[in-house]
Phi, psi and omega in degrees: 000148191300325184252019178301132180096347177277132183247125186239133170254118182249118174285126189300139177205201180235143169065269191294313181293314175301323178296316177301313179298324179295321177302313180297318179293320180300332181255021167109350179291150173269113186251120179254111180271126179267106180264157176261148180291153174059039175239151180287143179276095181256356185278120176248018182237040187247015183301135177079001181268169172249154182238128173238127179262122182227134176274102184282355175283343177266142179299324179293334177293317177298324178297323178298314180296322178299321177296317180298320183285343179297333180243014182267159173267329186221138166245130179242118182228140186248018187274163174296153181307135177099340183293312180297323179296320179298331180271002182075027183236025179290168183296330180298327180275308185293326181278344170288319176294321188223088185298340181270004184288131171268115188254101185262123182246113185247109183225173181288312186245005178090180186273350181221172181098161186295340180259005190302326182258012182272144176288155178188171175224175184315312184300326180286322182293316180286340177294311182279348177285345184095350185283321185300327181297342182265354189255122178141159181281162178302132177077001180248167178286158175305145186230121184283144177278071186052229175236033185282324193287308183276310183301308192261321180274300180288343181254278188300315183291315179293329177295317177299319178297316179299320179297314181296320178296318180294322177295322178296315180296330181298335177298331180272313186268335186077005185241148171277185177200165179269132177251119180258102181256112175257124180294330176293313180292320179297323178294319177299319180296321176302329181273016183309316183296324178297320179290321190269354183253009186296337181266005177285127185295135175082355185266312182235197176103351178249167178300163179307135178088001181241008182260177188300319189252358185250020178111357181281337183261131178293334182269011173221079189200182180240137185232140179281144179256177185301327183266018176079010175261192188220155173237140176265137180235125181221047185271073182292316184280147183305322181295324178287325178298321178295322177291326175299313179298321179297315180295325180276357182059044176252132181295121182298336179288343183267345188227132171248145185299333182261015175296175176306120188288329179294314179293321179296319180298318179295320179296314179298317181298318179300320181287315181299331181286355182273349182222165178278167178300318179297320179294317177293323178298320178295316179300311185277353174293341181262000183233149178261070189249003184059048177234123181221153179290147173273110188257147171281182185299313182287323177297322179296318180294334183265357182295137183306319180294316181293326175294316182295326182263005179054045179292333178236150178242141177284136174266112183295338182282321184256341185077006182255152177281152175227146177300137177279161178300145176217147002281173180268125178259137188289322182260326185232067183288170176282191183298149176244013174211152181283117179278154186290152172282141180283150167282150177305124177075012183299329188242016186305305185294313183298320180292319180292325175297317179293334179282358175104003178282145177272161186299322181296320179294318179295318179300321179295317179295323177294318183294321182275356177085010178293322176233157180232134179247132178233025179287151180280336182234151176290133176289146181243143176287000000 
């Protein structure tokens, strides 16, 4: 696996940081999640990780994390600026102990700037990035794409990329570095094409929802079918538009791609409502029209193409499918089976032993409540 041998300490958080850690774990890194005692287990992105429970309110708890980071390649932390420093775990300390440590800081607004210590969520980050203003139908308010854009794309995914780049550079310098991942800045970067394509003729220039790709074009939209499901249509090029008309049994002589889009959309909707999603899928399977069914989670996992490409993996614990690692590497691919989620503290003792602590020291930490062990078996030296 591509990241085999890489050791990651992940400070527990929600959404973006766990996703980043999961990417690293999926491709072979050993990810040790540092959980806090007496907290609800809300993380569903922990497959293949190990769990150590440490009370960071105790000074001895911070010492435990410092020991773990002494032999780690990566530290991943999701706290607001200054929190790690207050615990004595800032980069100046940990990277002095371990100069090769890649210290990844994943926050909403970054480590500097007037909003750096301000609370926020995905919707706020994409709001100030400029992206939210572009999302939504004509005449409606901007509409956020759940929390996918900032949390997972501009945050967790870009953080994983930054970590891999820093690890690659370390081969030359022998040194780690601090990675400042701002979900607001990452979201803006994701929108690079939107910023840089504004001068392309015919693409932008109209209010939100009236442009080629944001709902203004009838031939780039979603249509309801007879059974209340939907089909996606993306026939931008004329040759695909002609195949769309053929599939809909509309005379090409009656419709031009640049006709009134409102009337065209209504015509397309009327036709799509005459058949079910399965029937339209069958029709367009024989045409290259850029028309595909809009599938739910289970439908997506069962789609023939996704089955053939192993896009989803079955989770034996839940019986539900989960997305497989992407991209696919020919020699060192990611996992090909869903690894179990750790129980809180499942690996506390075994990980601390590997970090060089002796059994007597671990027993003392357990007794005073600095660490919590939930392993089923006693670790052995």
